[in-house]
C-alpha positions in Angstrom: -20.5 -3.6 -38.8 -22.7 -1.5 -36.6 -24.7 -4.5 -35.3 -21.4 -6.4 -34.6 -20.0 -3.4 -32.7 -23.1 -3.1 -30.6 -23.0 -6.8 -29.9 -19.3 -6.7 -28.9 -20.0 -3.8 -26.5 -22.9 -5.7 -24.8 -20.8 -8.9 -24.4 -17.9 -6.8 -23.0 -20.3 -5.1 -20.6 -21.7 -8.4 -19.4 -18.3 -9.9 -18.9 -17.1 -6.8 -17.0 -20.2 -6.9 -14.8 -19.6 -10.6 -14.1 -16.0 -10.1 -13.2 -17.0 -7.1 -11.0 -19.5 -9.3 -9.1 -16.8 -12.0 -8.6 -14.4 -9.5 -7.2 -16.8 -7.5 -5.0 -18.9 -10.4 -3.7 -16.3 -11.6 -1.0 -16.1 -8.1 0.4 -19.9 -7.9 0.5 -20.0 -11.2 2.3 -17.4 -10.1 4.8 -19.3 -6.9 5.7 -22.6 -8.8 5.9 -21.1 -11.5 8.1 -19.6 -8.8 10.4 -23.2 -7.7 11.1 -24.6 -11.1 11.9 -25.2 -12.8 15.3 -23.2 -15.9 16.1 -26.2 -18.1 15.4 -26.6 -16.8 11.9 -23.0 -17.3 10.9 -23.1 -21.1 11.0 -26.4 -22.1 9.6 -27.3 -24.7 6.9 -29.0 -22.0 4.8 -26.8 -19.7 2.8 -28.1 -16.3 3.6 -26.2 -13.1 2.6 -28.0 -10.4 4.7 -28.5 -10.9 8.4 -32.0 -11.3 9.8 -31.0 -9.3 12.9 -28.4 -6.6 12.3 -25.7 -6.4 15.0 -23.5 -3.3 14.6 -22.4 -3.8 18.1 -19.9 -6.4 16.7 -17.7 -3.5 15.8 -17.6 -2.1 19.3 -17.0 -5.6 20.7 -13.9 -5.9 18.5 -12.3 -2.9 20.2 -13.0 -4.4 23.6 -11.0 -7.6 22.8 -7.3 -7.7 23.5 -5.1 -4.9 22.2 -7.0 -4.2 19.0 -6.8 -0.4 19.3 -3.0 -0.7 19.8 -2.7 -2.8 16.6 -4.5 -0.1 14.6 -2.2 2.6 16.1 0.9 0.6 15.3 -0.2 0.1 11.7 -0.9 3.8 11.2 2.5 4.7 12.6 4.4 2.2 10.6 2.4 2.9 7.4 2.7 6.7 7.6 6.4 6.8 8.6 7.3 4.0 6.2 5.5 5.6 3.3 7.1 9.0 3.8 10.6 7.4 4.1 10.1 5.2 1.1 8.8 8.0 -1.1 11.8 10.3 0.0 14.3 7.6 -0.8 12.7 6.7 -4.1 12.5 10.4 -5.1 16.1 11.2 -4.3 17.4 7.9 -5.8 15.4 8.4 -9.0 16.6 12.0 -9.3 20.2 10.9 -8.9 19.8 8.1 -11.5 17.9 10.3 -14.0 19.6 13.7 -13.8 23.1 13.4 -12.2 26.2 12.1 -13.9 28.5 9.8 -11.9 30.7 6.8 -12.4 28.8 3.5 -12.3 25.3 5.0 -12.6 24.2 2.5 -15.2 25.5 -0.5 -13.2 23.9 0.8 -10.1 20.5 1.2 -11.8 20.8 -2.4 -13.2 21.7 -3.6 -9.7 18.6 -1.9 -8.3 16.4 -3.3 -11.0 17.9 -6.7 -10.4 16.6 -6.7 -6.8 13.0 -6.8 -8.1 13.7 -10.4 -9.3 14.6 -11.6 -5.8 11.7 -13.2 -3.9 11.1 -11.0 -0.8 11.0 -14.1 1.5 14.7 -14.8 0.6 15.6 -11.4 2.0 13.9 -12.0 5.4 16.8 -13.9 7.0 19.5 -11.3 6.2 17.1 -8.5 7.1 16.4 -10.1 10.4 20.1 -10.6 11.2 20.7 -6.9 10.3 17.8 -5.6 12.4 18.8 -7.9 15.3 22.4 -6.7 15.3 21.1 -3.1 15.3 19.0 -4.0 18.3 15.8 -2.9 16.5 13.6 -5.9 17.2 10.2 -5.0 18.6 10.6 -1.4 17.4 9.0 0.8 14.8 12.3 1.3 13.0 12.7 -2.4 12.7 9.3 -2.7 11.1 10.0 0.1 8.7 13.6 0.1 7.5 13.8 -3.2 5.5 10.9 -2.1 3.3 11.9 1.6 2.9 14.3 1.2 0.0 11.9 -0.5 -2.4 13.3 -0.6 -6.0 9.9 -0.3 -7.7 9.5 3.3 -6.6 13.0 4.3 -7.7 12.4 2.7 -11.1 9.0 4.2 -11.6 10.1 7.8 -10.7 13.3 7.5 -12.7 11.4 6.6 -15.8 9.1 9.5 -15.3 11.9 12.0 -14.7 13.6 11.0 -18.0 10.5 12.2 -19.8 10.7 15.7 -18.3 12.3 18.1 -20.9 15.9 19.1 -20.2 15.0 22.6 -21.1 13.3 23.1 -17.8 16.4 22.1 -15.8 18.7 24.1 -18.1 16.5 27.2 -17.6 16.6 26.7 -13.9 20.4 26.3 -13.9 20.8 29.6 -15.8 18.7 31.3 -13.1 21.1 30.0 -10.5 18.9 27.3 -9.0 20.8 24.9 -6.7 20.5 21.1 -6.5 18.1 21.2 -3.5 15.8 23.8 -5.1 15.9 21.9 -8.4 14.6 18.8 -6.7 12.0 20.4 -4.5 10.7 23.2 -6.6 10.9 21.8 -10.1 11.1 18.0 -10.2 8.9 17.3 -7.1 5.8 19.1 -8.5 6.3 17.6 -11.9 6.7 14.1 -10.4 3.8 14.5 -8.0 1.4 12.1 -9.8 3.9 9.3 -10.0 5.0 10.0 -6.4 1.4 9.6 -5.3 1.3 6.2 -7.1 4.5 5.1 -5.4 3.0 6.3 -2.1 -0.2 4.3 -2.6 1.7 1.1 -3.4 3.9 1.7 -0.3 1.0 2.3 2.0 -0.7 -0.9 0.9 2.5 -2.8 1.3 3.2 -1.6 4.8 -0.5 -1.8 5.9 -0.9 -5.4 4.7 2.5 -6.7 5.6 2.1 -9.9 7.7 5.3 -12.0 7.6 7.9 -9.3 8.6 6.0 -8.1 11.7 5.5 -11.8 12.6 9.2 -12.4 12.5 10.6 -9.4 14.4 7.9 -8.7 17.0 7.5 -10.8 20.1 5.7 -8.2 22.2 1.9 -7.9 21.8 2.0 -4.1 22.0 4.2 -4.0 18.9 2.0 -6.1 16.6 0.5 -4.5 13.6 -3.1 -4.8 12.5 -2.5 -7.6 9.9 -0.8 -9.7 12.5 -3.2 -8.7 15.2 -6.2 -10.0 13.3 -4.5 -13.4 13.1 -3.8 -13.3 16.8 -7.4 -12.2 17.4 -8.6 -15.2 15.5 -6.5 -17.6 17.6 -7.8 -16.0 20.7 -11.5 -16.1 19.8 -11.5 -19.6 18.2 -14.0 -20.8 15.6 -17.1 -19.4 17.4 -16.4 -15.7 16.8 -16.2 -15.3 13.0 -18.6 -12.4 13.0 -16.0 -10.5 15.2 -13.2 -11.6 12.9 -15.1 -10.3 9.9 -15.7 -7.0 11.7 -12.0 -6.7 12.4 -11.2 -7.5 8.8 -13.6 -4.8 7.6 -12.0 -2.3 9.9 -8.6 -3.2 8.5 -9.8 -2.9 4.9 -11.5 0.4 5.2 -8.5 2.7 5.4 -6.9 1.3 2.2 -10.2 1.6 0.3 -10.3 5.3 1.3 -6.7 5.8 0.2 -7.5 4.0 -3.1 -10.5 6.2 -4.0 -8.8 9.4 -3.0 -5.5 8.7 -4.7 -7.3 7.4 -7.9 -8.9 10.8 -8.4 -5.7 12.7 -7.6 -3.6 10.6 -10.0 -6.1 11.0 -12.9 -6.4 14.8 -12.4 -2.6 15.3 -12.2 -1.8 13.0 -15.1 -4.3 14.8 -17.4 -2.9 18.2 -16.5 0.0 19.4 -18.6 3.2 19.8 -16.6 4.4 22.6 -18.9 2.0 25.4 -19.7 2.3 28.3 -22.0 
């Protein structure tokens, strides 16, 4: 049994390493290509590392078109959109988990049902709504259709149902109002899940391509995901090292968010919410 256990662990470790290499290798190739010269990108020999390192490719990216503006737009849309989505998800989850009103169960089922609708089907009605509100080529137009995501409401609601009612009952006896109940009790207890919702929201806003493509016609309102595609069309097939540099720049913020949030979520989830 002991030999079998050791063998199983080694096989599992080998498989995990292989899968890790498969997942990481494209990113390594992207970064390596971003540091190559144009001559080294298209060569018959498959060479991972460049012979002559060219970090100047990254500065060249910022000199092309409106790339700094694309980055600024993505940061604005991602930050504002994530805050708005987290606020809506938290308040909606609190209402569905802790408040009693007519039609609460039907409303929750309706919200969950929206998760089954392909997002591309919603683009036409969303475009019509944003167009009638005259929000095309605006930050609000880029943010609003994604701000009421059902996944965050569902995740936070399920977490709030696990919080003991004794905490809320004790707060009500002390005269705690609805606003203080949400902000001073349920918000700290729901912080790990809220961070998770925020991370998913940030990734969604940052990587969104089709919605900015539909509602933006001005170059100064394009986000980074759309800007990279436009950058490729501008530069043609001979500037792949710059395209890879742009893709690396676009990937870096979400990698930082992932590593920072991963540690925060683990620490908060392993810390007891009720002490004493």
